[in-house]
Rosetta silent file (secondary structure, phi, psi, omega in degrees, C-alpha in Angstrom):
SEQUENCE: MTDRPLLHLVFGGPVHDPRALDFTNCDDLDIVGIFPNHADALTAWRGASQKRVDEADIKYVIVHLHKLFDPETNITTDD
SCORE:     score description
SCORE:     0.000 S_00000001
   1 L     0.000  148.296 -176.505  127.077   94.687   85.532 S_00000001
   2 L  -123.023  154.324  179.332  127.697   97.904   87.237 S_00000001
   3 L   -85.807  -16.090 -176.604  127.870   98.935   90.892 S_00000001
   4 L   -84.634  152.438 -178.038  126.016  102.120   90.467 S_00000001
   5 L   -69.011  148.533  176.899  122.231  102.225   90.760 S_00000001
   6 L  -108.595   96.895 -165.927  120.235  102.142   87.543 S_00000001
   7 L   -72.055  141.502 -179.903  117.442  104.487   88.446 S_00000001
   8 E  -136.477  131.792  173.405  113.878  103.725   87.351 S_00000001
   9 E   -99.658  133.748  175.795  110.723  105.887   87.785 S_00000001
  10 E  -117.398  124.792  176.733  107.376  104.326   88.235 S_00000001
  11 E  -148.837  169.611  173.544  104.276  106.464   87.670 S_00000001
  12 E  -162.332 -179.074  179.244  100.817  106.212   86.224 S_00000001
  13 E   169.214 -169.268 -175.596   97.542  107.924   85.670 S_00000001
  14 E   -79.493  135.454  179.671   94.519  108.250   83.438 S_00000001
  15 E  -123.165  155.276  173.939   95.120  107.681   79.668 S_00000001
  16 L   -73.007  -30.993  176.805   92.894  108.095   76.637 S_00000001
  17 L  -142.125  122.741 -178.421   93.789  104.697   75.248 S_00000001
  18 L   -58.360  -19.183 -178.216   95.208  101.925   77.432 S_00000001
  19 L   -88.882   -1.448 -173.660   97.304  100.706   74.571 S_00000001
  20 L  -128.509 -179.210 -177.470   99.158  104.061   74.271 S_00000001
  21 L  -119.703   37.668  178.177  100.950  106.454   76.582 S_00000001
  22 L   -90.785   92.305 -179.298   98.721  109.528   76.078 S_00000001
  23 E   -73.594  138.495 -172.583   98.111  110.607   79.671 S_00000001
  24 L   -82.745  -25.841 -178.309   95.018  112.779   79.830 S_00000001
  25 L  -156.270  113.894 -175.866   96.073  115.089   82.661 S_00000001
  26 H   -67.355  -17.667  176.684   99.503  115.441   84.097 S_00000001
  27 H   -73.918  -17.807 -179.512   98.077  116.937   87.267 S_00000001
  28 H   -99.194   11.674  178.189   96.448  113.525   87.985 S_00000001
  29 L   -70.741  132.915  176.778   99.674  111.517   87.754 S_00000001
  30 E   -98.400  105.868  178.552  100.460  109.109   90.644 S_00000001
  31 E   -80.674  104.977  179.056  104.169  109.210   91.185 S_00000001
  32 E   -75.235  -40.282  176.682  104.955  105.877   92.877 S_00000001
  33 E   154.567  179.129  179.583  108.621  106.513   93.277 S_00000001
  34 E  -115.368  130.231 -170.145  112.171  106.190   92.027 S_00000001
  35 E  -121.736  150.594 -176.087  113.889  102.806   92.445 S_00000001
  36 L   -77.159  -11.885 -176.659  117.630  101.761   92.265 S_00000001
  37 L  -155.934  164.675 -174.656  117.016   98.813   90.022 S_00000001
  38 H   -66.419  -38.495 -178.683  114.573   97.241   87.589 S_00000001
  39 H   -57.581  -51.957 -177.401  113.458   94.418   89.966 S_00000001
  40 H   -64.956  -33.543 -179.825  112.314   96.913   92.667 S_00000001
  41 H   -67.652  -39.822  179.553  110.655   99.099   90.016 S_00000001
  42 H   -66.619  -40.201  178.789  108.775   96.126   88.597 S_00000001
  43 H   -64.960  -39.038  176.353  107.567   95.115   92.010 S_00000001
  44 H   -65.760  -40.718 -177.763  106.286   98.721   92.644 S_00000001
  45 H   -65.304  -42.260 -178.550  104.717   98.827   89.165 S_00000001
  46 H   -66.993  -42.276  178.912  102.893   95.548   89.760 S_00000001
  47 H   -62.648  -47.831  175.413  101.572   96.686   93.132 S_00000001
  48 H   -60.817  -43.619 -177.035  100.326  100.079   91.794 S_00000001
  49 H   -69.488  -37.374 -174.179   98.760   98.485   88.678 S_00000001
  50 H   -72.862  -30.718  179.335   97.049   95.760   90.682 S_00000001
  51 H   -66.123  -29.012 -176.827   95.495   98.308   93.048 S_00000001
  52 L  -115.488   27.056 -173.406   93.760   99.984   90.012 S_00000001
  53 L   -66.793  -22.608 -175.607   93.205   96.932   87.815 S_00000001
  54 L   -88.761   -0.271  178.959   89.447   97.511   87.567 S_00000001
  55 L  -104.593  102.331 -170.687   90.015  101.059   86.132 S_00000001
  56 L   -67.618  -23.271 -179.128   90.569  100.520   82.413 S_00000001
  57 L   -90.600    8.475  176.798   91.642  104.129   81.886 S_00000001
  58 E  -108.479  136.993 -177.809   94.544  104.009   84.330 S_00000001
  59 E  -136.035  140.607  176.501   98.001  102.902   83.226 S_00000001
  60 E  -112.670  141.622  179.660  101.267  102.568   85.123 S_00000001
  61 E  -134.958  160.871  171.009  104.686  102.612   83.359 S_00000001
  62 E  -114.466  122.649  176.986  108.397  102.210   84.304 S_00000001
  63 E  -102.819  130.032  179.241  110.755  104.745   82.890 S_00000001
  64 E   -87.071   93.488 -174.407  114.456  103.814   82.768 S_00000001
  65 H   -65.019  -33.640 -179.972  115.898  107.047   84.035 S_00000001
  66 H   -62.877  -28.170  178.824  119.473  105.723   83.726 S_00000001
  67 H   -71.809  -30.058  178.152  119.036  105.512   79.932 S_00000001
  68 H   -71.612  -35.450 -179.679  118.103  109.226   79.874 S_00000001
  69 H   -70.701  -34.206 -173.437  121.281  110.149   81.831 S_00000001
  70 L  -146.473   79.482 -170.196  123.551  108.003   79.744 S_00000001
  71 L   -72.842  -11.059  178.815  121.818  106.834   76.535 S_00000001
  72 L   -77.461  -21.375 -175.939  125.046  105.397   75.067 S_00000001
  73 L   -72.388  144.394 -177.774  125.202  102.687   77.711 S_00000001
  74 L  -119.009   36.891 -177.016  123.772   99.386   76.709 S_00000001
  75 L   -71.560  130.545  175.028  123.438   98.058   80.296 S_00000001
  76 L   -86.175  144.536 -176.581  120.705   95.440   80.771 S_00000001
  77 L  -112.813   -1.043 -176.589  118.602   95.847   83.926 S_00000001
  78 L   -86.063  124.665 -177.797  116.683   92.543   83.937 S_00000001
  79 L  -100.922    0.000    0.000  118.263   90.269   86.522 S_00000001
């Protein structure tokens, strides 16, 4: 475990296929926020996803920003 925050980005928007990550329009992305840990990001992802659950073409994702900054680390984020 580390004392530094493991940043996670939560965003979503319209996709061509809900089974993939092909967003149709980057101008329509909903940036939910950046969170210091996976647990907070997961809570935000669930809330945003639930608000738009009836829209089949909307998908929200969690991006592990800390892995982009330091891809060599093998730190787990699930608590």
